[in-house]
N, C-alpha and C positions, 0 to 999 in steps of 0.2 A: 207209305211206311214200308211196304214190301221192297221197294227199290233201295231203301236204306238198310235192309237186312232185318227188319222187325217183322214179327208175326203179330198182327193186331187182333185183339178180341174186344168186342164191345158188350156192355151190360153183363158183366161176369157176376153170377150169383154167389154169395157166401152165406154163412149162417147168420150174419149180422146185417146183411143188406145187399145192395147191388153196386159193384164197382163200375164207374162209367166206362173206363177203358183200361186194358192191360196191353203193354207192348213188350214182346219178348225177343231176346237174342240169346244165343247159346250161353252167354255168361252174365246176362243182365236182364232184370225185369223192371219195367217202369209201370207203377200203379198210378193211374190218372183219375183225378176228380175235377169236374167242370162245374163252375158256378156262374149264374147269370142273374143280374138284377139291374134294372135301368137306372136306379138312383143310389145304389150303395157303392161306396168306393171300392176299387179293385183290391186295394190292400186288405180291406175287411173281408172281402169274398175269398181272397187267397188264404187268409188265416183260417177261415171256416172250412175251406177245402182240405187243408193239411190236417186240421183238428179232426175232421170227420174220418179221414183215412186212419188216423191213430185210434180214435175212439171205437171205431168199428173193426179194427184189426184187419183191414182189407189186405194187408201184405202177409198175413199169418200163414196162408197155404204155400207161400213161396220161401219162407224161412227154412234154413237147414238144407237147401237143395244146392248149395255151393255157388249161388248166383248173387251178384251185387244187386241190391234192391234200391230203386230210386222212387221217391214219392214226388209226384208232379201235380201241382194245382194250377188250373187255368181259370181265369176270371174275365168276364165280359160285363162291362157296365157302360151303357150308352155307346159311345164311340171309342171308349178306352178298352184296351186289352192288357192283361197282365199275366205273368207266370211266376211260379216259385218252384224250385227243385231242391229237394233235400235228400241226402243219402241216408238210408237207414243204417244206423250203427249196429254192427253185429255183436 
């Protein structure tokens, strides 16, 4: 991630829980939630990941800092991998 210009932070604590990863660039923050379950569909895991980011307001500390905020869910189920990216509307 450093080669791509991101500053990576893992297991970032908030008042609501722990963010799996945060990737920062000067003008962008990517809040990442990872989910794994061997028998659950990746689409279900992705919905849960994005829902958790919203419910726990993981992006809250980055709002109002003039950066674009992207929510990223990553899901692993057996041999399947999925991702979902949503831009946080300001």
